[in-house]
C-alpha positions as CSV (number, residue, x, y, z in Angstrom):
1,M,197.4,-193.0,63.0
2,R,198.9,-189.5,61.9
3,H,201.7,-189.3,58.8
4,L,203.5,-186.4,60.5
5,Q,207.0,-187.3,58.3
6,S,207.9,-185.6,55.5
7,V,209.7,-187.2,52.2
8,V,213.1,-186.6,52.4
9,W,214.2,-185.5,48.9
10,S,217.6,-186.0,47.7
11,K,219.5,-186.4,44.7
12,G,218.9,-189.4,42.2
13,V,215.4,-190.5,44.1
14,F,214.2,-192.8,41.8
15,L,210.5,-191.1,41.7
16,T,207.7,-193.2,42.6
17,P,203.9,-192.8,43.2
18,Q,204.6,-193.8,46.6
19,H,206.8,-190.7,47.3
20,L,203.7,-188.3,46.0
21,Q,201.3,-190.1,48.0
22,A,203.6,-190.1,51.1
23,Q,204.1,-186.1,51.0
24,D,200.6,-185.3,50.1
25,H,199.6,-187.5,53.2
26,F,201.9,-185.5,55.4
27,F,200.5,-182.2,54.1
28,E,196.9,-183.5,54.7
29,E,197.9,-184.8,58.2
30,S,199.7,-181.4,59.0
31,F,196.5,-179.7,58.0
32,R,194.1,-181.8,60.2
33,F,196.8,-181.3,63.2
34,L,196.9,-177.9,63.1
35,L,192.7,-177.9,62.8
36,T,192.3,-179.9,65.6
37,S,195.1,-178.6,67.7
38,L,193.0,-174.9,67.6
39,S,189.5,-176.0,68.1
40,S,187.9,-179.7,68.8
41,C,184.7,-177.9,67.1
42,S,186.5,-177.1,63.2
43,W,184.4,-179.4,61.3
44,G,181.0,-178.8,59.8
45,L,179.1,-177.2,57.1
46,S,179.5,-173.5,55.6
47,V,176.9,-173.9,52.9
48,L,174.0,-176.2,52.8
49,A,171.0,-176.2,50.3
50,F,168.8,-178.8,49.4
51,D,166.0,-179.3,46.3
52,L,163.2,-178.2,47.8
53,A,160.3,-179.4,45.1
54,G,162.2,-182.4,45.1
55,L,161.5,-183.0,49.0
56,N,157.5,-182.3,47.7
57,D,157.9,-185.1,45.7
58,G,159.5,-187.5,48.3
59,R,163.0,-186.9,46.9
60,L,165.9,-185.9,49.3
61,Q,168.3,-183.8,47.2
62,I,171.3,-181.7,48.0
63,T,172.1,-179.1,45.5
64,D,174.8,-177.3,47.4
65,M,177.2,-178.0,50.4
66,Q,180.8,-176.6,51.5
67,G,182.4,-177.8,54.7
68,L,184.9,-180.0,56.4
69,F,184.3,-183.5,57.0
70,P,185.3,-184.4,61.0
71,D,188.7,-186.0,59.6
72,G,189.7,-182.5,57.8
73,L,188.4,-183.7,54.4
74,A,187.3,-180.2,52.7
75,F,184.7,-180.4,49.9
76,D,182.9,-177.7,48.0
77,T,180.5,-178.1,45.5
78,T,180.3,-174.6,44.7
79,A,183.7,-174.9,43.3
80,I,184.1,-178.4,41.7
81,D,182.7,-180.9,43.8
82,L,179.6,-182.8,42.9
83,P,177.1,-183.3,45.1
84,P,175.9,-186.6,46.0
85,G,172.9,-188.7,44.6
86,S,169.3,-188.5,45.7
87,R,167.7,-190.5,48.0
88,M,163.9,-191.7,47.7
89,L,162.4,-191.1,51.1
90,D,159.9,-193.8,51.0
91,E,162.9,-196.5,50.7
92,C,164.4,-194.9,53.7
93,F,161.2,-194.8,56.4
94,T,159.4,-197.8,57.8
95,V,155.7,-198.0,58.0
96,E,155.5,-196.9,61.9
97,Q,158.4,-194.2,61.6
98,K,158.1,-190.8,61.8
99,S,161.4,-189.2,61.4
100,C,164.7,-190.2,59.7
101,M,168.2,-188.6,60.3
102,F,170.3,-188.3,57.2
103,Y,174.0,-188.3,56.9
104,L,176.4,-187.1,54.2
105,A,178.8,-189.8,54.0
106,V,182.5,-190.5,52.6
107,P,184.3,-193.6,52.9
108,Q,187.5,-193.1,55.6
109,H,190.8,-193.1,54.4
110,R,192.3,-196.6,54.4
111,H,195.9,-196.7,55.5
112,G,197.9,-198.8,53.7
113,G,194.5,-199.7,51.5
114,I,192.8,-198.6,48.5
115,N,191.9,-195.4,48.7
116,V,191.4,-194.3,45.0
117,A,188.9,-196.3,42.1
118,L,190.7,-195.9,39.0
119,K,188.3,-195.3,35.9
120,G,186.6,-198.5,34.9
121,G,186.8,-200.5,38.5
122,N,184.2,-200.8,41.1
123,G,184.5,-197.8,43.4
124,S,182.3,-199.1,45.8
125,G,184.2,-198.5,49.3
126,A,186.8,-196.1,47.9
127,R,187.5,-192.6,49.3
128,F,187.7,-191.3,46.1
129,R,187.0,-191.9,42.1
130,S,189.2,-191.3,39.3
131,E,188.0,-188.6,36.9
132,I,190.0,-187.4,33.8
133,R,189.7,-183.8,33.2
134,M,191.5,-181.3,31.2
135,M,193.5,-179.1,32.8
136,R,195.8,-175.9,30.8
137,D,199.6,-175.4,31.7
138,E,199.6,-172.1,33.9
139,S,203.1,-171.5,33.3
140,G,202.8,-169.8,29.8
141,S,202.3,-172.5,27.6
142,G,198.5,-172.7,28.0
143,I,198.6,-176.4,26.4
144,E,195.8,-178.5,27.8
145,K,196.4,-182.0,29.1
146,P,194.2,-185.2,30.6
147,V,195.0,-185.3,34.4
148,A,193.4,-187.9,36.6
149,L,191.6,-185.7,39.6
150,A,190.6,-187.9,42.8
151,R,186.4,-187.1,42.9
152,K,185.1,-187.7,46.4
153,N,182.8,-190.5,46.6
154,F,179.6,-188.7,48.4
155,E,176.9,-190.5,49.7
156,I,173.9,-189.9,51.3
157,L,173.0,-192.8,53.8
158,A,169.8,-192.8,56.0
159,E,169.2,-193.3,60.0
160,G,169.5,-197.3,60.7
161,E,171.8,-197.9,57.7
162,D,175.3,-198.7,58.1
163,L,177.7,-196.4,58.9
164,E,181.3,-198.6,59.5
165,G,184.1,-197.4,57.4
166,M,182.3,-193.9,56.8
167,V,183.1,-190.6,58.0
168,T,179.8,-188.6,58.2
169,L,177.5,-185.1,58.9
170,P,174.3,-185.4,59.7
171,V,172.7,-182.7,57.6
172,A,168.8,-183.2,57.7
173,R,166.3,-184.8,59.8
174,V,163.3,-185.5,57.7
175,V,159.6,-186.2,59.1
176,R,156.6,-187.6,57.6
177,T,153.4,-185.2,58.0
178,E,149.9,-186.4,59.1
179,A,149.1,-186.3,55.6
180,G,151.8,-188.4,54.3
181,T,154.0,-186.3,53.1
182,F,157.5,-185.2,54.0
183,A,158.9,-182.2,55.8
184,F,162.2,-181.2,57.4
185,D,162.3,-181.0,61.2
186,Q,163.1,-177.2,61.5
187,D,164.5,-178.0,65.3
188,F,167.2,-179.9,63.7
189,I,170.6,-177.8,63.1
190,P,173.7,-179.8,61.2
191,P,177.0,-179.2,62.4
192,M,177.8,-175.7,61.2
193,L,180.9,-173.4,60.8
194,N,179.1,-170.2,60.6
195,V,176.1,-168.7,62.3
196,H,175.1,-167.1,59.0
197,A,174.9,-170.1,57.1
198,N,171.7,-171.6,59.1
199,E,168.2,-169.6,59.0
200,R,167.5,-171.2,62.3
201,L,171.1,-170.2,64.4
202,R,170.8,-166.9,62.7
203,G,167.0,-166.4,63.8
204,V,168.1,-166.9,67.3
205,L,170.8,-164.5,67.3
206,R,168.6,-161.9,65.4
207,G,166.0,-162.3,68.2
208,L,168.6,-162.0,71.4
209,V,169.5,-158.5,69.3
210,E,165.9,-157.3,68.9
211,V,164.8,-158.7,72.6
212,I,167.8,-157.3,74.3
213,S,167.4,-153.7,72.5
214,S,164.0,-153.4,73.7
215,R,164.6,-154.1,76.9
216,S,167.6,-152.2,77.4
217,A,165.1,-148.9,75.9
218,Q,162.6,-149.7,78.4
219,L,164.9,-149.9,81.1
220,A,166.8,-146.4,79.8
221,G,163.6,-145.0,79.5
222,S,162.5,-144.8,83.4
223,R,166.1,-143.3,84.2
224,R,166.0,-140.3,86.0
225,Q,168.5,-137.3,84.6
226,R,171.1,-135.6,87.1
227,N,171.8,-132.9,83.9
228,Q,171.3,-132.9,80.3
229,S,174.4,-135.8,79.9
230,L,174.4,-137.6,82.7
231,A,171.6,-140.7,83.9
232,D,171.2,-140.7,87.6
233,F,170.0,-143.6,89.9
234,S,168.5,-143.9,93.3
235,A,169.4,-146.6,95.8
236,S,165.9,-148.2,95.2
237,D,167.0,-148.3,91.5
238,V,169.9,-150.5,92.4
239,A,168.3,-153.8,90.4
240,R,167.3,-151.8,87.6
241,F,171.1,-150.3,87.2
242,W,172.5,-153.9,87.1
243,L,170.0,-155.2,84.6
244,L,170.4,-152.1,82.5
245,Y,174.2,-152.8,83.0
246,T,173.7,-156.6,81.8
247,M,171.9,-155.3,78.7
248,N,174.1,-152.8,77.6
249,T,177.4,-155.1,78.3
250,N,175.8,-157.8,76.1
251,L,174.3,-155.8,73.0
252,P,176.8,-154.3,71.3
253,V,178.5,-157.5,71.2
254,L,175.6,-159.8,69.9
255,L,175.0,-156.9,67.6
256,E,178.7,-157.2,66.3
257,L,177.9,-160.7,65.9
258,F,174.8,-160.5,64.4
259,R,176.6,-158.0,61.5
260,A,180.0,-159.9,61.1
261,P,179.7,-162.5,57.7
262,Y,181.5,-165.1,60.0
263,V,180.6,-166.2,63.2
264,H,181.1,-169.8,64.5
265,P,178.8,-171.3,66.3
266,E,180.8,-171.9,69.3
267,T,181.5,-168.1,70.1
268,L,177.8,-167.1,69.6
269,Y,177.1,-169.7,72.2
270,A,179.8,-168.7,74.7
271,R,178.5,-164.9,74.5
272,M,174.5,-166.3,75.2
273,L,175.9,-168.3,78.5
274,S,177.8,-165.3,79.7
275,L,174.1,-162.9,79.5
276,G,172.4,-166.1,80.6
277,G,174.7,-166.3,83.8
278,A,174.5,-163.0,84.6
279,L,170.8,-163.0,84.0
280,T,170.7,-165.6,87.0
281,T,171.6,-163.2,89.1
282,F,167.8,-161.4,89.2
283,S,166.5,-164.8,89.2
284,H,165.1,-167.1,92.5
285,T,164.4,-170.5,90.2
286,A,167.5,-170.5,87.9
287,G,171.5,-170.5,88.4
288,P,174.4,-170.4,86.4
289,L,175.0,-174.0,85.8
290,D,171.3,-175.1,84.4
291,F,172.4,-174.2,81.3
292,P,173.3,-177.3,78.6
293,R,176.6,-177.0,77.4
294,Y,177.9,-176.4,73.5
295,E,177.2,-179.9,71.7
296,H,178.6,-179.3,67.9
297,K,176.7,-182.5,66.9
298,A,173.1,-181.2,68.6
299,M,173.2,-177.9,68.1
300,G,169.5,-177.5,67.7
301,E,169.2,-179.2,71.3
302,C,171.5,-176.6,73.1
303,F,170.9,-173.5,71.4
304,L,167.0,-173.7,71.2
305,K,167.1,-174.8,74.7
306,L,169.9,-172.1,75.9
307,G,167.8,-169.3,73.8
308,S,164.4,-170.1,75.4
309,Q,166.0,-170.2,78.7
310,I,167.6,-166.6,78.1
311,L,163.9,-165.5,76.7
312,A,162.6,-166.6,79.8
313,L,164.6,-164.9,82.2
314,L,164.4,-161.6,80.2
315,D,160.8,-161.7,80.5
316,T,160.8,-163.1,84.3
317,V,163.0,-160.1,85.5
318,I,161.8,-157.7,82.7
319,P,158.4,-158.2,82.2
320,T,157.1,-157.6,78.9
321,R,154.5,-155.4,78.2
322,F,153.2,-156.8,74.8
323,I,151.8,-159.2,73.1
324,A,153.1,-160.0,69.4
325,L,151.2,-161.9,66.5
326,P,152.9,-162.8,63.5
327,L,150.4,-162.5,60.6
328,R,149.7,-165.8,58.7
329,R,148.9,-165.8,54.8
330,A,145.6,-166.7,54.1
331,T,146.1,-166.1,50.2
332,D,148.7,-163.9,48.3
333,S,147.8,-160.5,49.6
334,V,145.5,-161.7,52.9
335,Y,147.3,-162.0,56.1
336,I,145.0,-162.7,59.3
337,A,145.7,-163.4,63.4
338,E,143.8,-164.7,65.8
339,I,143.2,-162.6,68.8
340,E,142.7,-165.0,72.0
341,K,141.6,-162.5,74.7
342,D,139.6,-159.5,74.9
343,E,142.1,-157.5,77.1
344,Y,144.5,-157.9,74.4
345,L,142.8,-154.9,72.5
346,S,141.9,-153.1,75.6
347,G,145.0,-150.8,74.7
348,A,147.4,-149.6,71.7
349,A,147.6,-151.6,68.5
350,Y,150.7,-151.6,66.4
351,V,151.9,-153.3,62.8
352,A,155.2,-153.7,62.2
353,I,156.2,-154.2,58.2
354,A,159.2,-155.3,56.4
355,A,159.7,-155.6,52.5
356,D,161.8,-155.6,49.5
357,I,161.6,-152.0,49.0
358,S,163.2,-149.1,50.3
359,S,162.1,-147.6,53.8
360,A,160.4,-144.5,52.4
361,E,158.5,-146.2,49.6
362,L,157.1,-148.6,52.4
363,I,156.3,-145.4,54.8
364,E,154.4,-144.0,52.0
365,R,152.5,-146.7,50.5
366,T,151.5,-148.8,53.6
367,P,148.9,-146.2,54.6
368,A,147.4,-145.7,51.7
369,L,147.5,-149.4,50.1
370,V,147.0,-151.7,53.3
371,K,143.8,-152.1,54.4
372,V,142.9,-153.4,57.8
373,C,140.0,-154.6,59.6
374,S,138.8,-158.0,61.0
375,A,139.6,-161.2,58.9
376,T,136.2,-162.0,59.2
377,H,135.2,-158.9,56.7
378,L,138.1,-158.2,55.0
379,E,137.1,-159.9,52.1
380,T,134.0,-157.4,52.0
381,L,135.8,-154.1,52.7
382,I,138.1,-155.0,49.7
383,R,135.1,-156.0,47.3
384,Q,133.3,-152.8,48.3
385,A,136.5,-150.3,48.7
386,L,135.6,-149.5,51.7
387,P,138.2,-147.7,54.0
388,G,140.0,-150.2,56.8
389,V,141.4,-149.0,60.0
390,P,143.9,-145.7,59.3
391,L,147.6,-146.2,60.0
392,T,149.7,-143.8,60.6
393,H,153.7,-144.2,60.7
394,M,155.8,-143.8,63.7
395,A,159.3,-142.7,63.2
396,A,159.8,-143.5,66.8
397,P,157.8,-146.6,68.2
398,P,157.1,-146.5,71.8
399,Q,159.7,-148.2,74.3
400,A,157.0,-150.9,75.3
401,I,157.4,-152.6,72.0
402,P,160.4,-154.4,70.2
403,V,161.8,-152.4,67.5
404,K,163.1,-155.0,64.8
405,L,165.9,-154.3,62.4
406,N,164.4,-153.3,58.7
407,Y,160.8,-152.7,60.1
408,Q,158.7,-149.6,59.7
409,Y,156.2,-149.3,62.5
410,F,152.3,-148.0,61.9
411,S,149.7,-147.2,64.7
412,L,146.5,-148.5,64.3
413,D,143.4,-146.2,65.0
414,R,141.4,-147.9,67.5
415,S,137.8,-146.0,66.3
416,G,135.5,-146.2,63.3
417,A,133.8,-148.9,61.8
418,A,136.5,-151.0,61.0
419,W,137.9,-151.4,64.2
420,E,135.0,-152.4,65.7
421,T,135.0,-155.4,63.3
422,I,138.0,-156.3,64.9
423,L,136.7,-155.7,68.6
424,R,133.6,-157.8,67.7
425,S,135.5,-160.7,65.7
426,R,138.5,-161.3,68.2
427,N,140.4,-161.6,64.8
428,F,142.8,-159.3,62.7
429,G,142.8,-158.8,58.4
430,M,145.1,-157.2,56.3
431,Y,145.4,-156.8,52.8
432,V,148.8,-156.2,51.2
433,P,149.2,-155.5,47.5
434,G,151.9,-156.7,45.3
435,D,153.4,-152.9,45.3
436,I,154.8,-153.8,48.7
437,A,157.0,-156.8,48.0
438,N,157.8,-160.0,49.7
439,A,156.2,-158.2,53.3
440,S,156.4,-159.6,56.3
441,M,154.4,-158.3,59.1
442,E,153.9,-158.7,62.8
443,L,150.2,-157.2,65.0
444,I,151.7,-155.8,68.1
445,L,149.2,-155.1,71.2
446,V,149.9,-153.3,74.4
447,P,147.0,-153.8,76.8
448,A,145.5,-151.2,79.0
449,E,147.6,-152.3,81.7
450,A,150.7,-152.4,80.2
451,S,150.1,-148.6,78.8
452,A,148.9,-147.6,82.2
453,S,151.8,-148.8,84.0
454,R,154.3,-147.3,81.2
455,A,152.5,-143.9,81.6
456,G,152.8,-144.0,85.3
């Protein structure tokens, strides 16, 4: 029931707590009414952080959180609120249970009931606890006086526990590994208010920007030129023209969403649906009604499914001409990758590197300090100070490979003893010293068939 009636203030009114409480309810309900009128997805998290060391010890602890509950209650532990107490995970899992959902919870507002537990009372079931804080007079005197504030009565509840009478936000799904330890389910995305507040959502957006940018460059590179400033398409290029039109229509919008500090997930999802629907025009197997609906409570399911559908459509209508292999960290300075097929090594090879140093330093240091050969022989190469595969910086990477934001690209010299070790072992090893801080790397292979078709 909404309380959208303001208190009537008039001369001679005998002021009681009920007057102030009724006025508070009017303001709160007006705020909730405004939020729900503007959007059905106006609740969720804008900040969420966990104690990762605690998770390794079998304890779930929220360290920072900010957002809105579905009933409009705002919270912010980065300002004044306190996070809920931790939960021991062993106590939340049954013997056979493999995963468990956890919720941030607060008691519902009880209309006409007790909602604040006063100091010394039993706070169980109350929405707030009374907390005395010293507040300074801001009107000029600067005198401090004790003021009772309503501290939100947060707690973390586990899947299967009683949620009756609680307002909840799903915040994490924890899985039990085969080793008996606990880890976060990376496919779970809690309800968010900002795409950039969640690494998985931001990763979906970043991936789309990078892939579409690559496909746009790939298509644009095959255009004819009518004159110095005008591209030309023949009648046989109609499909290619509309594909390029689709890429170039969506790329600026997605790039702006990636650069903007605040983007509601539903805004991104609508743009992704538009892109996916346009791509089904070129597919014989997918249609514009095949995509999942936006689910604010199940972001992981809908975003990851839609993202994979769009990438599959892109690969169908504009086949990829490269193989990108992320390099796995073996030790502090050694990164490796397995190469599944011999034909992957039949053409050009490149390494993409990003690090916490300037682009100029990265370009200068990488050829001089990084060593490349097979993972099998890398330790011997380092110990004996032998030269590895030479790396050459590429100011303009080939159109066949995707250009990632903030990465520098280096070509590998496919000759010499070090390259032969990669061909024989069919694996890849890379030594990156500490001078190249917090490096992220990817091996990109362009098979000979793709290279030949690109040249043709």
